[in-house]
C-alpha positions as CSV (number, residue, x, y, z in Angstrom):
1,M,-8.2,99.3,33.4
2,A,-7.3,95.8,34.2
3,D,-3.9,94.5,34.4
4,F,-4.8,91.3,32.4
5,D,-7.4,90.4,29.7
6,L,-7.7,86.9,31.2
7,A,-6.9,85.4,34.7
8,I,-6.9,81.5,35.0
9,V,-7.0,79.8,38.2
10,G,-5.7,76.4,37.9
11,G,-2.4,75.1,36.4
12,G,-3.6,71.7,35.0
13,I,-3.9,70.8,31.6
14,N,-7.1,72.8,30.9
15,G,-5.8,75.9,32.5
16,T,-2.4,75.8,30.8
17,G,-4.0,74.9,27.5
18,I,-6.3,77.9,27.7
19,A,-3.3,80.1,28.7
20,R,-1.2,79.0,25.8
21,D,-4.1,79.6,23.2
22,A,-5.0,82.9,24.6
23,A,-1.5,84.2,24.7
24,G,-1.1,83.1,21.2
25,R,-4.1,85.2,20.2
26,G,-2.5,88.3,21.6
27,L,-4.3,88.4,25.0
28,K,-2.7,89.4,28.2
29,V,-2.8,86.4,30.4
30,L,-2.1,85.5,34.0
31,L,-2.2,81.9,35.3
32,V,-2.0,81.2,39.0
33,E,-1.7,77.8,40.4
34,Q,-1.7,76.9,44.2
35,G,1.0,74.2,44.0
36,D,3.2,72.9,41.1
37,L,2.0,72.7,37.6
38,A,0.0,69.5,37.0
39,S,0.2,68.6,40.7
40,G,-3.5,67.4,40.9
41,T,-5.4,65.4,38.4
42,S,-3.4,66.2,35.2
43,S,-0.4,64.0,36.6
44,A,-2.7,61.3,37.6
45,S,-4.2,60.1,34.4
46,T,-3.7,56.7,32.6
47,K,-1.2,58.5,30.2
48,L,-3.4,57.7,27.2
49,I,-4.3,59.8,24.3
50,H,-7.4,58.0,23.1
51,G,-10.9,58.3,21.9
52,G,-12.2,56.1,24.6
53,L,-13.4,52.9,23.2
54,R,-15.7,52.2,26.1
55,Y,-17.5,55.4,25.6
56,L,-19.1,54.0,22.4
57,E,-21.3,51.9,24.6
58,H,-22.7,55.0,26.2
59,G,-23.4,56.6,22.8
60,W,-20.8,59.4,23.4
61,F,-20.0,59.6,19.6
62,R,-19.5,63.2,19.6
63,L,-16.8,63.0,22.3
64,V,-15.3,60.0,20.9
65,R,-15.0,61.5,17.3
66,E,-13.6,64.8,18.6
67,A,-11.0,62.8,20.8
68,L,-10.0,60.6,17.9
69,I,-9.4,63.6,15.8
70,E,-7.3,65.3,18.5
71,R,-5.3,62.1,19.1
72,E,-3.5,62.7,15.6
73,V,-3.5,66.5,16.1
74,M,-1.4,66.0,19.4
75,L,0.7,63.3,17.9
76,R,1.9,65.9,15.3
77,M,2.1,68.8,17.9
78,A,4.3,66.8,20.5
79,P,5.8,63.8,18.9
80,H,8.4,63.7,21.8
81,L,5.8,63.5,24.4
82,I,3.1,61.4,22.6
83,S,3.8,58.2,20.9
84,P,1.9,55.6,19.1
85,L,0.6,52.7,21.2
86,R,-0.9,49.4,20.0
87,C,-3.3,47.9,22.6
88,V,-4.4,44.4,22.8
89,L,-8.0,43.5,23.6
90,P,-8.2,39.8,24.9
91,P,-11.4,37.9,24.4
92,A,-14.0,37.8,27.3
93,P,-17.1,36.4,25.4
94,H,-19.1,36.2,28.8
95,L,-18.8,39.9,28.9
96,R,-19.0,41.2,25.5
97,A,-19.7,39.4,22.2
98,P,-16.8,39.3,19.7
99,W,-19.1,40.7,17.0
100,L,-19.9,43.7,19.3
101,L,-16.2,44.4,20.0
102,R,-15.3,44.1,16.3
103,L,-18.2,46.6,15.4
104,G,-17.0,48.9,18.1
105,L,-13.4,48.8,16.7
106,F,-14.6,49.3,13.2
107,I,-16.3,52.4,14.4
108,Y,-13.3,53.5,16.3
109,D,-11.0,53.1,13.2
110,H,-13.3,55.3,11.1
111,L,-15.0,57.8,13.3
112,G,-12.2,60.2,13.7
113,G,-10.6,60.2,10.1
114,R,-7.6,58.3,11.0
115,K,-4.5,59.0,8.9
116,I,-1.3,58.1,10.7
117,L,-2.1,55.3,13.0
118,P,-2.6,51.8,11.7
119,P,-6.1,50.1,11.8
120,T,-7.3,47.3,14.0
121,R,-6.3,43.6,13.2
122,T,-7.5,40.4,14.5
123,I,-4.9,38.2,16.3
124,D,-4.7,34.6,17.7
125,L,-3.1,35.0,21.2
126,A,-2.4,31.3,21.2
127,D,0.2,31.7,18.4
128,D,1.1,35.5,18.7
129,P,3.9,36.6,21.2
130,L,1.4,39.1,22.5
131,G,-0.4,36.3,24.1
132,A,2.6,34.9,25.9
133,P,2.0,36.8,29.2
134,L,-1.6,36.0,29.3
135,K,-3.8,33.1,30.5
136,R,-5.2,31.0,27.6
137,R,-8.7,32.4,26.6
138,D,-10.9,31.2,23.7
139,G,-11.9,33.5,20.9
140,P,-10.5,36.2,18.8
141,A,-8.4,39.1,20.3
142,Y,-7.9,42.5,18.8
143,E,-5.0,44.8,18.2
144,Y,-5.8,48.6,17.7
145,S,-4.3,52.0,17.9
146,D,-4.1,54.7,20.5
147,C,-1.4,56.9,21.7
148,W,0.6,57.2,25.1
149,A,1.5,60.5,26.6
150,D,3.7,62.0,29.3
151,D,0.8,63.9,30.9
152,S,2.5,66.1,33.5
153,R,5.2,67.1,30.9
154,L,2.5,68.0,28.4
155,V,1.2,70.5,31.1
156,A,4.7,72.0,31.7
157,L,5.1,72.6,28.0
158,N,1.8,74.2,27.5
159,A,2.8,76.6,30.3
160,L,6.3,77.1,28.8
161,D,4.8,78.0,25.3
162,A,2.3,80.3,27.0
163,A,5.0,82.1,28.8
164,E,7.2,82.5,25.7
165,R,4.2,84.0,24.0
166,G,3.8,86.5,27.0
167,A,1.6,84.9,29.5
168,V,2.6,85.2,33.2
169,I,2.7,81.9,34.9
170,R,2.8,81.9,38.8
171,T,3.0,78.7,40.6
172,R,2.9,78.4,44.3
173,T,0.3,81.0,44.2
174,R,-3.1,80.9,45.7
175,C,-6.1,83.1,44.7
176,I,-7.7,83.8,48.2
177,G,-10.1,86.5,47.2
178,A,-12.0,87.9,44.2
179,Q,-14.0,91.1,44.0
180,R,-16.3,91.4,41.1
181,S,-17.3,94.8,39.3
182,D,-16.6,95.6,35.7
183,V,-13.4,93.8,36.2
184,W,-12.1,91.1,38.7
185,R,-9.9,92.2,41.4
186,L,-7.9,89.3,42.8
187,V,-6.1,88.8,46.0
188,L,-3.2,86.4,45.7
189,E,-1.1,84.7,48.4
190,V,2.4,83.9,47.7
191,H,4.6,82.2,50.3
192,G,2.6,84.0,53.1
193,R,2.6,87.5,51.3
194,R,-0.3,89.1,49.6
195,D,-0.3,90.4,46.1
196,A,-3.1,91.9,43.9
197,A,-4.0,91.6,40.3
198,S,-7.1,92.5,38.1
199,A,-8.6,91.0,35.0
200,R,-11.4,91.5,32.5
201,V,-12.4,87.8,32.5
202,L,-11.8,85.1,35.1
203,V,-11.5,81.4,34.3
204,N,-12.0,78.7,36.9
205,A,-10.0,75.9,35.8
206,T,-9.5,74.4,39.3
207,G,-10.6,71.0,38.4
208,P,-11.8,69.1,41.7
209,W,-11.5,72.4,43.7
210,L,-14.0,74.1,41.4
211,K,-17.1,74.1,43.8
212,L,-14.8,74.9,46.7
213,F,-13.3,77.9,44.8
214,D,-16.7,79.0,43.6
215,E,-18.2,78.9,47.1
216,T,-15.3,80.2,49.3
217,V,-13.6,82.7,46.8
218,L,-16.0,83.8,44.3
219,R,-18.9,83.6,46.8
220,R,-21.3,82.7,44.1
221,Q,-24.9,81.7,44.9
222,A,-25.6,79.2,42.3
223,P,-24.4,75.6,43.2
224,A,-21.9,74.2,40.9
225,R,-23.0,70.8,39.3
226,V,-19.8,69.0,40.1
227,R,-19.4,65.2,40.5
228,L,-16.1,64.1,41.9
229,V,-14.9,60.8,40.7
230,K,-11.6,59.3,42.0
231,G,-9.4,57.3,39.6
232,S,-6.6,55.2,41.1
233,H,-3.4,53.5,39.4
234,I,-0.8,51.2,40.5
235,V,2.6,50.6,39.1
236,V,4.4,47.2,39.4
237,R,7.6,45.6,37.9
238,R,7.4,45.0,34.2
239,L,4.9,42.0,33.5
240,F,5.6,41.8,29.7
241,D,8.6,42.4,27.4
242,H,7.1,44.2,24.5
243,D,5.9,47.8,23.8
244,H,2.1,47.0,23.4
245,G,-0.5,47.7,26.1
246,Y,-3.5,45.6,27.2
247,I,-7.0,46.5,27.7
248,F,-9.0,44.2,30.0
249,Q,-12.6,43.8,30.4
250,T,-13.9,43.5,33.9
251,G,-17.0,41.8,35.4
252,D,-18.5,45.2,36.5
253,G,-18.7,46.4,32.9
254,R,-15.5,48.6,33.2
255,V,-12.2,48.3,31.5
256,V,-8.6,48.4,33.0
257,F,-5.4,49.1,31.1
258,A,-2.1,47.5,31.7
259,L,0.5,49.7,29.9
260,P,4.3,49.6,29.5
261,F,5.6,52.3,31.7
262,A,9.1,54.0,32.4
263,D,10.8,51.1,30.5
264,D,10.9,48.7,33.4
265,F,7.5,48.9,34.8
266,T,3.8,48.3,34.1
267,L,1.0,50.9,34.9
268,I,-2.4,49.3,35.7
269,G,-5.5,51.5,36.0
270,T,-7.9,52.9,36.5
271,T,-10.8,52.8,39.0
272,D,-14.0,54.9,39.0
273,R,-15.3,55.7,42.5
274,N,-17.4,58.6,43.7
275,F,-15.4,60.9,45.8
276,V,-16.3,63.3,48.7
277,G,-13.8,65.3,50.7
278,D,-10.6,67.4,50.1
279,P,-8.8,66.1,46.9
280,T,-5.4,67.4,48.1
281,G,-3.1,64.4,48.6
282,V,-5.5,61.8,47.6
283,A,-4.2,58.3,47.3
284,P,-5.5,54.8,46.4
285,D,-6.9,52.8,49.2
286,A,-6.4,49.1,49.9
287,E,-9.8,48.1,48.2
288,E,-8.8,50.0,45.0
289,I,-5.4,48.4,44.9
290,G,-6.9,45.0,45.4
291,Y,-9.4,45.7,42.6
292,L,-6.6,46.5,40.2
293,C,-4.5,43.6,41.2
294,A,-7.4,41.3,40.7
295,A,-8.2,42.7,37.3
296,A,-4.7,42.0,36.2
297,N,-4.7,38.5,37.8
298,G,-7.6,37.7,35.8
299,Y,-5.7,37.9,32.6
300,F,-1.9,37.6,33.3
301,R,-0.2,34.4,34.0
302,A,2.2,36.3,36.6
303,Q,0.1,37.0,39.5
304,I,0.5,40.3,41.7
305,G,-0.6,41.5,44.9
306,R,0.0,44.6,47.2
307,P,3.6,43.8,48.0
308,D,4.4,44.1,44.3
309,V,3.2,47.6,44.0
310,V,6.1,49.9,43.7
311,W,4.1,53.2,43.3
312,S,0.4,54.1,43.3
313,F,-1.3,57.4,42.7
314,A,-4.8,58.8,42.5
315,G,-6.4,61.7,40.9
316,V,-10.0,63.2,41.3
317,R,-11.8,64.1,38.1
318,S,-14.2,67.0,38.2
319,L,-17.1,66.0,36.0
320,Y,-20.3,67.7,35.2
321,D,-23.1,65.9,37.1
322,D,-25.5,64.7,34.6
323,G,-27.3,62.7,37.2
324,S,-25.9,59.2,36.2
325,R,-26.3,56.5,38.9
326,K,-22.8,55.0,38.6
327,A,-19.6,57.1,38.5
328,Q,-18.3,55.1,35.4
329,D,-21.4,56.3,33.6
330,T,-20.9,60.0,34.2
331,T,-20.2,61.9,31.1
332,R,-16.4,62.6,30.3
333,D,-17.4,65.5,28.1
334,Y,-16.5,68.8,29.1
335,V,-18.9,71.6,29.9
336,L,-18.1,75.3,29.7
337,D,-20.4,77.4,31.9
338,L,-20.2,81.2,31.4
339,D,-21.6,83.4,34.0
340,E,-21.9,87.2,32.8
341,P,-24.4,89.2,34.6
342,G,-25.2,92.5,33.1
343,G,-22.4,95.2,33.9
344,E,-20.1,92.7,35.6
345,A,-17.0,90.8,34.6
346,P,-17.5,87.3,33.3
347,V,-16.4,84.0,34.9
348,L,-16.0,80.8,32.9
349,D,-16.2,77.5,34.9
350,I,-14.5,74.4,33.3
351,Y,-16.1,71.2,34.0
352,G,-14.7,67.9,33.1
353,G,-12.4,67.3,29.9
354,K,-9.8,64.7,29.0
355,I,-6.2,65.2,28.4
356,T,-6.9,64.1,24.8
357,T,-9.3,67.0,24.1
358,Y,-7.7,69.8,26.1
359,R,-6.6,71.7,23.1
360,R,-10.1,71.7,21.6
361,L,-11.6,72.6,25.1
362,A,-9.2,75.7,25.2
363,E,-10.2,76.7,21.7
364,Q,-14.0,76.5,22.5
365,A,-13.4,78.4,25.8
366,L,-11.9,81.3,23.9
367,E,-14.7,81.2,21.3
368,R,-17.2,81.5,24.2
369,L,-15.2,84.7,25.3
370,A,-14.7,86.2,21.9
371,H,-17.7,88.7,22.3
372,V,-15.8,90.1,25.6
373,L,-12.2,90.0,24.6
374,P,-11.3,90.9,21.0
375,M,-8.5,88.4,20.0
376,G,-6.7,86.8,17.1
377,P,-8.0,83.7,15.4
378,A,-7.7,80.1,16.4
379,W,-4.0,78.9,15.8
380,T,-3.2,75.7,17.8
381,A,-4.4,73.0,15.5
382,D,-1.3,73.2,13.3
383,S,1.2,74.2,16.0
384,H,4.0,72.5,17.8
385,L,4.7,72.5,21.6
386,P,8.4,73.5,22.5
387,G,10.7,70.6,21.2
388,G,8.0,69.1,19.1
389,E,9.2,70.5,15.8
390,F,9.9,67.3,14.1
391,P,7.7,64.6,12.3
392,P,5.8,62.0,14.3
393,D,8.1,59.2,12.9
394,G,11.2,61.3,13.5
395,L,12.2,60.3,17.1
396,T,14.7,57.8,16.2
397,A,16.5,60.2,13.9
398,L,16.4,62.9,16.6
399,I,18.1,60.4,19.1
400,A,20.7,59.6,16.5
401,T,21.4,63.2,15.8
402,T,21.7,63.9,19.5
403,R,24.1,61.0,20.1
404,R,26.4,62.3,17.2
405,S,26.3,65.7,18.8
406,R,26.9,64.4,22.3
407,P,28.5,60.9,22.0
408,F,29.0,60.7,25.8
409,L,25.4,60.0,26.2
410,S,24.3,56.3,26.4
411,Q,21.5,55.2,24.1
412,E,19.1,55.1,27.0
413,H,20.0,58.5,28.3
414,A,19.7,60.0,24.9
415,L,16.4,58.3,24.5
416,R,14.9,59.7,27.7
417,L,16.2,63.3,27.2
418,V,14.7,63.4,23.6
419,R,11.5,62.1,24.8
420,A,11.3,64.9,27.4
421,Y,12.9,67.8,25.5
422,G,12.6,67.0,21.8
423,T,14.5,69.5,19.7
424,R,15.3,71.4,22.8
425,V,17.5,68.8,24.1
426,E,20.7,70.7,22.9
427,R,19.4,73.8,24.7
428,M,19.1,71.7,28.0
429,L,22.6,70.1,27.6
430,G,24.2,73.5,26.9
431,P,27.9,73.6,26.0
432,A,28.8,70.2,27.7
433,R,30.9,67.9,25.7
434,R,31.6,65.4,28.4
435,M,29.5,63.8,30.9
436,E,31.3,65.4,33.8
437,E,30.5,68.8,32.5
438,L,26.8,68.2,33.1
439,G,27.5,68.2,36.9
440,P,26.9,65.8,39.6
441,C,24.5,62.9,39.0
442,F,22.0,62.6,41.7
443,G,20.7,59.1,40.7
444,A,19.6,57.2,37.6
445,D,20.9,59.6,34.8
446,L,19.6,62.8,36.3
447,T,22.4,65.5,36.3
448,A,22.8,69.0,37.8
449,A,22.5,70.5,34.3
450,E,19.0,69.1,33.7
451,V,17.8,70.1,37.3
452,R,19.0,73.7,36.7
453,Y,17.3,73.7,33.4
454,L,13.9,72.5,34.9
455,M,14.3,75.1,37.7
456,D,15.1,78.1,35.4
457,R,12.8,77.2,32.4
458,E,10.0,74.9,33.8
459,W,9.1,76.2,37.3
460,A,10.4,73.2,39.2
461,Q,11.2,74.1,42.8
462,T,11.2,70.8,44.7
463,A,12.6,67.3,44.3
464,D,9.0,66.0,43.8
465,D,8.5,68.5,40.9
466,V,11.5,67.0,39.3
467,L,11.2,63.2,40.1
468,W,7.4,62.8,39.6
469,R,6.2,65.5,37.3
470,R,9.1,66.8,35.0
471,T,10.4,63.1,34.8
472,K,9.3,59.8,36.3
473,L,12.7,59.1,37.8
474,G,11.3,58.8,41.3
475,L,10.8,55.2,40.5
476,R,14.6,54.8,40.3
477,F,15.7,57.0,43.4
478,S,16.5,55.8,46.7
479,P,15.5,58.0,49.7
480,A,19.2,59.2,50.0
481,Q,19.5,60.2,46.5
482,R,16.2,62.1,46.8
483,E,17.5,64.0,49.8
484,Q,20.7,64.9,48.0
485,L,18.6,66.4,45.1
486,A,16.3,68.3,47.6
487,R,19.3,69.8,49.3
488,F,20.8,70.8,46.0
489,M,17.6,72.5,44.9
490,S,17.1,74.1,48.4
491,D,20.7,75.5,48.2
492,R,20.1,76.9,44.8
493,T,16.9,78.7,45.8
494,G,17.3,79.4,49.4
495,N,13.9,77.6,50.1
496,P,13.4,74.6,52.4
497,T,13.6,71.2,51.2
498,D,10.2,69.5,50.4
């Protein structure tokens, strides 16, 4: 008899989403992740919950429709992590005709049964404040709806909900061996020690490591049809003073987003480059940074260059290789490949996927396994992630309630905490009734109480886990402050600093 019904390798959005759904259906679930949760591609997205306006040009209507439906499902499911975002599409008549853009936006407005978000409107950037940061361009501009997400916290809260429903979540744990019979017998490595576990079904949700894991751990003969595509982003000081985003058309047929980020910054991305090699520690190169700066400079009055970049990051997407010539044309749809030879335990490979459609991907993954694992019905469509038990328009009210309960919090501090923890902000703050009772402040407004909560409840073990994946306060920390935080966490766990 196996220890678990389902073993999932990979702690990104797909792996944690499947773990949450499966645990909620009554399955015994193990998830192992070689690093921190969301330490790969899932923390390196453009932070959008969107249908993918550009995907309409490729005829990917099923994917766009599913993503547009999920956009509002997710807004209801996690209104603290996901916020409505209005995006401005300036004219570029030499690239796409205005009638074509208007048609695409009409389809975008109606394809997914939009109920919460407002529709597209035409704007004149010469008279509208939204045009103030931009170079003057002739022709109509459009403002349409999508959503913004804290991607890495979305992963952490899926893992948290899975754990609260009985799943076992093990970070910093590598699966280094897998023997297949009627069950999977796994060899795990944790801090140099070996452990074992067994499961009836294995899910390979390793993302860009999918092919490597298939070849070196599962030792399967059939080659995985993986196309690795690198997407890079840059962050600069704020280029505009409002809460809208921009979507810029580029000369190579792509689009680049410029989005408000962490209050005082602008996020610009992304690129699409074929990638070969080890995805560990991948970073933008000089050419990609130059490309993103040039894309922004084609539209903004304020010009930026490499010295203006305060942070950059890249992720490698593991797409299903459909034979497209260009990386940007490769399908963004997910593919679920189930291998179940007679009498042997099944393995399910997860290709592709978007953060927007992760919940539906998880639902379909479990549907593929229903004949092997008796389980309860689908349940996540009407669920809430931890802290998300309030209406999509209730964030302001929750901030006000939090400030009445904890008047020592500034408006900015309360806003950041509520965005991160939602209704669980009281649990995170504990009994504190004065700022001093939250313990030392390491930098920005990060206190010892919050760090302890993240370590105890959300698997944070290093300063980077806290500063870049549980929060984005790394943008506001000096090297000395980061070192102080690392020492605090090391002293608490007895592990070396990162």
